[in-house]
matplotlib code that plots the C-alpha trace (Angstrom):
import matplotlib.pyplot as plt

x = [3.1, -0.5, 0.1, 1.2, -1.9, -4.1, -2.5, -2.8, -6.4, -7.3, -5.7, -7.5, -10.8, -10.2, -9.3, -11.4, -14.1, -5.8, -3.4, -3.3, -5.5, -6.7, -9.3, -6.6, -4.0, -3.2, -5.7, -3.7, -5.3, -4.8, -1.4, -2.0, -1.4, 2.3, 2.5, 1.5, 3.5, 6.1, 6.3, 2.7, 1.4, -0.1, -1.8, -1.2, 1.7, 1.6, -0.4, -0.7, -2.6, -4.7, -2.5, -3.7, -6.6, -5.1, -5.4, -7.1, -7.0, -8.5, -8.8, -9.3, -10.0, -9.9, -10.0, -12.0, -14.0, -16.2, -17.6, -21.0, -19.7, -19.1, -21.7, -24.7, -27.8, -28.5, -26.9, -26.7, -23.8, -20.8, -18.3, -19.9, -19.6, -16.0, -15.4, -17.1, -14.9, -11.7, -12.6, -13.0, -10.2, -6.6, -3.1, -3.0, -5.9, -5.0, -6.2, -5.0, -5.5, -3.9, -4.2, -2.5, -2.8, -1.1, 0.3, 1.9, 1.7, 3.1, 4.7, 5.5, 6.7, 10.4, 11.2, 9.5, 10.1, 10.2, 7.7, 8.9, 6.6, 7.2, 5.6, 5.0, 2.5, 1.9, 1.1, -0.1, 0.1, -0.9, -0.8, -1.4, -1.9, -4.4, -2.3, -4.3, -2.5, -1.8, -5.4, -6.8, -4.5, -5.5, -9.2, -9.8, -6.8, -4.9, -7.3, -8.7, -5.3, -3.2, -0.1, -0.8, 1.6, 0.7, 3.0, 4.2, 5.2, 1.6, 2.4, 3.4, 2.5, 3.9, 2.7, 4.2, 3.4, 5.8, 6.1, 7.4, 9.3, 9.5, 10.6, 10.2, 10.8, 8.6, 10.5, 9.3, 11.9, 10.0, 6.5, 5.9, 7.9, 7.6, 9.7, 9.9, 11.4, 10.8, 13.2, 11.8, 13.0, 11.2, 10.9, 9.7, 7.3, 6.3, 7.1, 6.2, 7.0, 7.2, 8.0, 9.9, 9.0, 9.6, 8.7, 6.0, 4.1, 2.7, 1.1, 2.2, 0.6, 3.1, 1.7, 3.8, 5.6, 5.7, 2.5, -0.2, 1.0, 4.3, 4.2, 6.9, 8.0, 10.5, 12.7, 10.8, 12.1, 9.6, 10.8, 8.9, 10.8, 9.6, 10.8, 9.1, 7.5, 10.0, 9.7, 5.9, 6.2, 8.6, 5.9, 4.2, 0.4, 0.2, -3.2, -3.9, -5.1, -2.0, 0.1, -1.6, -1.2, 2.5, 2.9, 1.1, 3.4, 6.3, 4.6, 7.2, 10.4, 10.4, 13.4, 14.3, 15.0, 14.9, 15.4, 13.4, 12.5, 9.6, 10.1, 7.7, 7.1, 4.3, 4.8, 2.3, 2.4, -0.1, -2.2, -5.0, -3.1, -0.6, 1.1, 2.7, 4.1, 5.6, 7.1, 6.6, 8.5, 11.6, 13.3, 14.5, 13.8, 16.7, 15.5, 18.3, 16.6, 13.9, 14.1, 12.8, 12.8, 11.4, 12.6, 11.2, 13.3, 14.2, 13.2, 11.3, 9.8, 7.8, 5.6, 3.8, 3.8, 4.2, 3.4, 4.2, 2.1, 4.4, 3.1, 4.4, 4.6, 3.4, 6.8, 7.4, 6.3, 4.9, 7.2, 6.5, 5.8, 4.4, 7.4, 9.8, 7.7, 7.8, 11.6, 12.1, 10.0, 11.8, 15.1, 14.2, 12.2, 14.0, 12.7, 15.1, 14.6, 17.1, 17.7, 19.3, 19.0, 17.1, 16.1, 12.8, 11.8, 9.0, 6.0, 7.0, 4.0, 3.9, 1.6, 1.2, -1.6, -2.7, -5.2, -7.2, -8.9, -11.9, -13.8, -10.9, -10.7, -7.9, -7.0, -3.9, -3.1, -0.4, 3.2, 4.3, 2.9, 1.8, -1.9, -1.9, -4.8, -7.2, -9.7, -13.0, -13.4, -10.5, -10.8, -8.0, -6.9, -4.6, -2.7, -1.4, 0.1, 1.9, 4.8, 4.0, 5.9, 4.4, 4.3, 2.6, -1.1, -2.6, -5.6, -6.9, -9.1, -10.8, -12.2, -14.0, -12.8, -15.0, -14.1, -17.5, -16.1, -12.8, -13.8, -15.6, -14.4, -15.5, -14.2, -16.2, -14.3, -14.7, -12.0, -11.2, -8.7, -8.1, -10.8, -13.7, -14.3, -17.1, -15.3, -17.1, -15.6, -16.3, -14.3, -15.4, -13.1, -14.4, -12.7, -14.1, -11.7, -8.4, -9.8, -10.2, -12.2, -12.1, -13.8, -13.2, -14.8, -13.9, -16.0, -19.2, -21.4, -19.8, -21.0, -24.6, -23.7, -20.2, -20.6, -20.7, -18.0, -14.5, -13.0, -13.7, -11.7, -12.3, -10.2, -10.9, -8.9, -8.9, -6.2, -5.4, -4.4, -3.3, -3.3, -1.9, -4.4]
y = [-1.3, -1.0, 2.8, 3.2, 1.5, 3.6, 6.9, 6.1, 5.0, 8.2, 10.4, 8.4, 8.9, 12.6, 13.2, 10.8, 12.9, 9.7, 12.0, 13.6, 16.6, 16.7, 19.4, 22.1, 20.9, 23.5, 26.1, 29.1, 31.6, 29.5, 29.5, 25.9, 24.7, 25.7, 23.1, 20.4, 21.7, 24.4, 25.0, 25.6, 28.8, 31.4, 34.7, 36.6, 38.8, 38.1, 36.1, 35.7, 32.9, 33.3, 31.4, 27.9, 28.4, 28.9, 25.2, 22.5, 19.1, 15.9, 12.6, 8.9, 5.8, 2.0, -0.5, -3.7, -2.9, -0.1, 0.5, -0.6, -4.1, -4.5, -2.3, -2.9, -4.5, -6.8, -9.7, -9.6, -12.1, -9.8, -12.7, -13.9, -10.3, -10.1, -13.6, -12.5, -9.4, -11.4, -13.8, -10.9, -8.6, -9.3, -8.5, -5.8, -3.9, -0.9, 1.8, 5.4, 8.7, 12.0, 15.4, 18.7, 22.1, 25.1, 27.1, 29.9, 30.6, 33.6, 34.6, 37.5, 38.3, 38.9, 40.8, 39.8, 36.1, 34.7, 34.1, 33.2, 31.2, 29.7, 28.6, 25.9, 23.1, 20.2, 16.8, 13.4, 10.4, 6.8, 4.0, 0.3, -2.8, -5.4, -8.1, -10.9, -14.1, -13.0, -11.8, -15.1, -17.0, -14.9, -14.9, -18.5, -20.4, -23.0, -26.0, -25.4, -24.4, -27.5, -27.5, -23.9, -21.0, -17.9, -15.1, -12.4, -10.2, -9.2, -6.9, -3.6, -0.1, 3.4, 6.3, 9.7, 13.2, 16.0, 19.7, 20.9, 24.2, 25.0, 27.6, 27.5, 29.5, 29.5, 30.7, 31.6, 30.4, 31.9, 32.3, 28.6, 27.0, 27.6, 25.5, 25.5, 23.8, 23.7, 22.9, 21.3, 20.8, 18.1, 18.2, 14.8, 14.6, 10.9, 7.9, 4.2, 1.9, -1.8, -2.8, -5.6, -8.2, -11.9, -15.3, -18.0, -20.1, -23.5, -26.6, -29.8, -33.3, -35.8, -39.3, -41.8, -39.0, -38.3, -36.3, -35.8, -32.3, -30.3, -26.5, -24.5, -20.9, -20.4, -17.4, -15.0, -11.4, -8.8, -5.3, -2.2, 1.1, 4.0, 7.6, 10.0, 7.2, 6.1, 9.3, 8.9, 5.3, 6.4, 8.7, 6.8, 6.7, 8.8, 8.6, 8.5, 12.1, 13.2, 11.3, 13.2, 16.5, 15.8, 15.0, 18.2, 20.2, 19.1, 20.5, 23.2, 21.6, 17.8, 15.7, 14.3, 16.0, 15.3, 17.0, 16.9, 18.7, 19.2, 19.8, 20.7, 22.3, 23.6, 23.7, 25.5, 23.6, 26.1, 28.9, 26.3, 23.2, 22.6, 19.8, 19.7, 17.4, 17.3, 15.2, 16.0, 15.0, 13.4, 13.2, 11.3, 11.4, 10.7, 9.2, 9.5, 10.6, 9.2, 5.8, 2.4, -0.5, -4.0, -7.0, -10.5, -13.2, -16.8, -20.3, -22.8, -26.3, -28.2, -31.3, -29.9, -31.2, -34.9, -35.3, -38.4, -39.4, -41.4, -42.3, -39.7, -39.7, -36.8, -35.1, -35.3, -32.6, -33.1, -32.1, -28.4, -29.3, -25.9, -24.1, -26.3, -25.7, -21.9, -21.9, -23.8, -21.3, -18.4, -19.9, -20.3, -17.1, -14.0, -10.6, -7.7, -4.1, -1.5, 2.2, 2.0, 5.1, 4.4, 6.3, 6.4, 7.7, 10.2, 9.0, 10.3, 11.8, 12.3, 14.1, 14.4, 16.2, 17.9, 20.8, 22.2, 25.6, 27.0, 30.3, 32.8, 35.9, 38.3, 39.0, 41.3, 39.8, 37.2, 38.0, 35.1, 36.4, 40.0, 40.0, 36.2, 34.4, 33.2, 30.5, 30.5, 26.8, 24.4, 20.6, 18.4, 15.0, 14.3, 11.1, 11.0, 8.6, 8.0, 5.5, 3.1, 0.1, -2.5, -0.3, 2.9, 3.7, 5.5, 7.7, 9.3, 12.4, 14.2, 17.7, 20.8, 24.1, 27.1, 30.7, 32.3, 35.8, 37.1, 36.5, 33.2, 29.8, 26.2, 22.8, 19.6, 16.3, 12.6, 10.2, 6.6, 5.1, 2.0, 3.2, 3.7, 4.1, 6.6, 9.5, 12.8, 16.0, 19.7, 22.8, 26.4, 29.4, 33.0, 36.3, 39.3, 42.1, 40.5, 38.0, 34.4, 31.5, 28.0, 24.7, 21.3, 17.9, 14.7, 11.5, 13.4, 10.3, 8.9, 11.8, 10.6, 7.6, 7.8, 4.3, 2.9, 5.1, 3.8, 7.2, 10.9, 14.1, 17.7, 20.9, 24.5, 27.6, 31.4, 33.8, 37.1, 37.1, 40.2, 40.5, 43.2, 45.9]
z = [18.4, 19.6, 20.2, 16.5, 15.3, 17.6, 16.6, 12.9, 13.3, 15.1, 12.4, 9.7, 11.5, 11.9, 8.3, 6.3, 5.1, -4.6, -3.5, -7.0, -7.5, -11.1, -10.5, -9.8, -12.3, -15.0, -13.6, -14.6, -12.2, -9.0, -7.2, -6.1, -9.7, -9.2, -6.4, -8.9, -11.8, -11.1, -14.9, -15.5, -17.1, -14.8, -15.3, -12.0, -10.8, -7.0, -4.5, -0.7, 0.9, 4.1, 6.6, 7.3, 4.9, 1.4, 0.8, 2.8, 1.1, 2.5, 0.7, 1.6, -0.3, -0.4, -3.3, -3.0, 0.1, 1.5, 4.9, 3.7, 3.0, 6.7, 8.4, 6.2, 7.9, 5.0, 6.9, 10.7, 10.7, 10.9, 10.7, 7.4, 6.0, 7.0, 5.4, 2.2, 2.0, 2.7, -0.1, -2.6, -1.6, -2.7, -1.5, -4.3, -2.8, -0.6, 1.7, 1.6, 3.5, 2.5, 4.1, 3.3, 4.9, 3.5, 6.4, 4.4, 0.6, -1.3, -4.6, -6.8, -10.3, -10.8, -14.0, -17.2, -17.2, -13.7, -10.9, -7.4, -5.1, -1.7, 1.5, 4.1, 4.2, 6.5, 5.1, 6.3, 4.0, 4.9, 2.5, 3.4, 1.3, 2.6, 4.3, 2.7, 3.8, 7.4, 7.8, 6.6, 8.9, 11.9, 11.1, 9.8, 11.0, 8.9, 9.1, 5.6, 4.1, 4.5, 2.1, 1.2, 1.8, 3.8, 2.5, 4.9, 1.9, 1.9, 4.9, 3.4, 4.6, 4.9, 7.1, 7.7, 9.0, 8.0, 7.4, 4.0, 3.4, -0.3, -2.8, -6.5, -9.8, -12.8, -15.9, -19.4, -21.9, -24.9, -26.1, -26.3, -23.5, -19.7, -17.2, -13.5, -10.4, -6.7, -3.9, -0.8, 2.8, 4.6, 8.4, 9.7, 12.6, 12.5, 10.3, 10.3, 7.4, 6.7, 3.1, 1.4, 3.9, 3.3, 4.6, 4.5, 6.9, 5.9, 7.4, 5.7, 5.9, 7.1, 6.8, 8.7, 10.6, 14.3, 13.9, 11.3, 10.4, 10.3, 10.8, 9.0, 9.0, 6.2, 5.6, 7.9, 7.7, 8.8, 9.7, 11.0, 11.1, 13.2, 13.8, 16.2, 18.1, 20.7, 22.7, 22.8, 24.1, 26.9, 28.4, 31.2, 30.9, 27.7, 26.1, 22.4, 22.5, 24.3, 21.7, 18.8, 20.6, 21.0, 17.3, 16.3, 18.6, 16.4, 13.3, 12.5, 13.8, 13.4, 14.5, 11.1, 7.8, 4.0, 0.7, -2.5, -5.8, -8.1, -11.9, -14.6, -18.0, -20.3, -24.0, -26.2, -29.5, -31.1, -29.7, -29.0, -28.1, -25.3, -23.5, -20.0, -17.4, -14.0, -11.2, -7.5, -4.4, -6.0, -2.6, 0.4, 4.2, 6.5, 9.8, 12.4, 15.6, 17.9, 16.3, 17.2, 14.8, 15.1, 13.2, 13.3, 11.5, 11.4, 10.2, 12.3, 11.9, 14.4, 14.6, 17.6, 21.1, 21.8, 25.4, 27.5, 30.5, 32.9, 36.3, 38.8, 42.5, 44.6, 44.6, 40.8, 38.4, 34.9, 32.1, 31.1, 27.5, 26.6, 28.1, 26.1, 22.9, 23.5, 24.1, 20.8, 18.9, 20.5, 19.7, 16.0, 15.5, 16.7, 17.7, 17.7, 18.6, 17.4, 16.9, 13.4, 11.1, 7.9, 4.7, 2.9, -0.5, -0.6, -2.7, -6.2, -8.1, -11.8, -14.2, -18.0, -19.8, -22.9, -23.3, -26.2, -26.2, -28.0, -27.8, -28.2, -26.1, -25.3, -21.7, -21.2, -17.8, -18.4, -17.7, -19.8, -23.1, -23.5, -24.6, -24.9, -26.6, -23.9, -24.6, -22.7, -23.0, -22.3, -22.9, -21.5, -20.3, -17.4, -16.6, -13.1, -10.7, -7.4, -6.8, -4.1, -2.5, -4.9, -7.9, -9.2, -8.9, -11.8, -12.7, -15.9, -15.9, -18.8, -18.1, -19.4, -18.0, -18.5, -17.9, -17.3, -16.6, -15.6, -12.0, -12.2, -13.4, -13.1, -14.1, -14.6, -14.8, -15.3, -14.2, -13.7, -11.3, -9.2, -6.7, -9.3, -13.0, -12.4, -10.7, -11.4, -10.1, -10.0, -9.2, -8.9, -8.4, -7.8, -7.2, -5.4, -6.5, -5.3, -2.9, -4.3, -3.0, -4.6, -3.8, -5.5, -4.8, -6.6, -6.8, -6.3, -6.7, -3.6, -1.5, -1.9, 0.3, 1.8, 3.3, -0.2, -1.6, -2.4, -2.3, -1.5, -2.0, -1.0, -1.5, -0.6, 0.0, 0.4, -0.8, -2.4, -6.0, -7.9, -11.7, -14.0, -14.9]

ax = plt.figure().add_subplot(projection="3d")
ax.plot(x, y, z, "-o")
ax.set_aspect("equal")
plt.show()
């Protein structure tokens, strides 16, 4: 188990500079918008991404706590700073890291109404709720929490590394409606998850009983599933660096598979006003190989050790009270290791937005509508979310999108989510003939002092995009 923690920690450290990417959503001249909404409107006829560099996305965040809360020099007492954080943070707060690298990206127009796109990308996604009660119990003990429950359901996390092979179609139904879908084949590299745990620990006062207190563990059922980990553990003397290298070597052909789909649409209500929506990663991963699962379960009650001190001669041994106590706990609370197959849902993402255009211009470069009206200023709002073990996480973003020239575009955005209510972002996309470069950064205020930031997100890419003359 310690190796799992070390591997995940290393990957977080490498990738930390919401998983949703509002700065690229509905950008009609970037192929990456098709990954967020396969039914979005686009104005190019083919594209080809620079391998491994057409999209690099890194994001990390935490609610309720920042690195500054622990590492600041305002108070030299680290224990007190940790205690202050633990008093403030709740079991609903969480930490997340997401990374996505587009290995291959390409697409082309098929007839007058369809656009095919496909490719390969590698993704890492880690999401963990703060285990409030177990953390307090481990850090502070139970002395100040008599007759209070410590709930093990606070332990909830998911982590996975996988490669995604995908193919999608964007289809123009008529001059108003565009729809699209994308099929995905998931190739699992590594997975660790522990959700739906149960059980409480409490210490109860027992006046008049055999001891002052009684300790109870009731209905404990904690399970950790892993795939892609057992083979790493079997390697004698494998270092963390070697473990990461082994995981990366599985990037193209993982040991477990899954299937998923994306669906989306765009509806132009009027020339100026449109609405759209999408869902991504409606799919399952089937973990059947390289498995190792750990389950801790049972119910236990004890009044502690009640030693007797009889007079012993030199040949007699004292009663092994601690051994007896340990045996009793081990009998009541069971630990089981298995290799059972399990299934996990991919984190379902959903988006809904509207957009209003001003500053009309005509650009004869959209295969969807011949000589369509193009507005130089686009104002929009996007609501997005990701389904997580304890419920969806949400974010709202308002943006201004400006087409400066046919080759230069930028977007400014303001958003609010569970990380921060002051999330300013910016995106710029520029074309040099057919070669496109884009850069997007969200939560720009946080970049002024990353230690105080609750989240950070960065995207960039290089690709060739071809439009009709």
